[in-house]
Structure formats: structure tokens, C-alpha cells
C-alpha positions, 0 to 999 in steps of 0.5 A: 763185521770186522776184516783183518789182514794177517801176514803170518799165517792165522787166517786161510787165504791171507794176502799181505797189504801193499801200503801200510801205515804206521797209524793204521797198523801195529806190528807184533813179532813175525806178523802184522795186523792191518787195522782198517778202521776197527776197534781195539776188541776186535784186534784183541779177539784176533790176538786171542786167536793167534794166541790159541792157535793150536786149540783152534786148528787140531787134528787133520783138515775137514777133507783129510778126516778118517770116517768110521765104516758105519758113517761112511756107508750112512753117507753112501746110502744118503748120496746114492738116495739122492742120485737117485731122486735126481736121476727120476726128476731128470728122467721126468723132465727129459719125458714131459719135455719130449712129449709134442701133443696133450697139455704139455708146454712143448705142445702149448709153445707149438700151437701158439707159434702155428696160431701166430704164423696163421694170423700173420699169414692171414693178415698179409693175404688180406693186405694183398688180395682184399679178402677178410681172414673169414673170406679167405676160409671160406674160399680155401673150403670151396678150393677144397671141395667141402663147400659148394656155391 
């Protein structure tokens, strides 16, 4: 890919070079082209563009183009359709995220966190009391009165 820095307003976003070596640069009238290891073919293309700059940059800039009524209404319709589609997707995503029960990502995350908390609590209780997790469940059911001796 060819990169040339041009002072004189040929390309948008033009920057002047801080240093210019005579063996690298060649100067032409009001502009200078800095060659950064590029061949004469690239410079010839650039010279051709500079010579035809009136042909290349005809008419108003793209942001200032006049648009006919039909084309403008077609663009508005397309933008409104995209807006509606994005709104539906956003509302669907918000609805999915708000559901706590069922087969949703949020419900699965909650289930995983509760299970991890339960296992952590069970193992910690086992280390402190010496009762295994099944024995803890049995003790819990006896305290609730569901199991009898």
C-alpha cells in the first residue's frame, strides 16, 4: 500500500512532515510530496490525481448532497424499519433479562449461585460439626418434624 504525505490540500487529513531529506523528497511548485520508499509509479499516480483534482472533487461534499423527495422518503422508511427492528430486539432482550423463573439465563445463574452457596455452607458445617451433608439434611428434616425417629 502506498502512503504519501502531500502539503497543498490534495488529500483529506493532510499533514506536513517534520523532516524532509532531499534524497527522499521532490518539490513541485506549491506542493511537496514526501516519498517514503515508494516507486515512481505511485508518484505518477499521485501527480495524475493532483492534475485532475477538479475532475475528482466535483460537486458538494457527500454530507451536503441534495436528495430528491422520493429518495429521501425511501431513506426515512428504511431508517424507521431499522429503528423498529432494533427496538423490538431491545425489548425482547430486556424481557428475557427480567424473567427470574423458567429456562432463562438469569434463572440459571441464580440457581447456580444458590447451589454453590449451599455446597459451601454444607462443607463448612461438615468441617465444624463433623456431620456429613446427608446427615445434615437428616438433622434438618428432623428439626422441621418431617422425619421421626
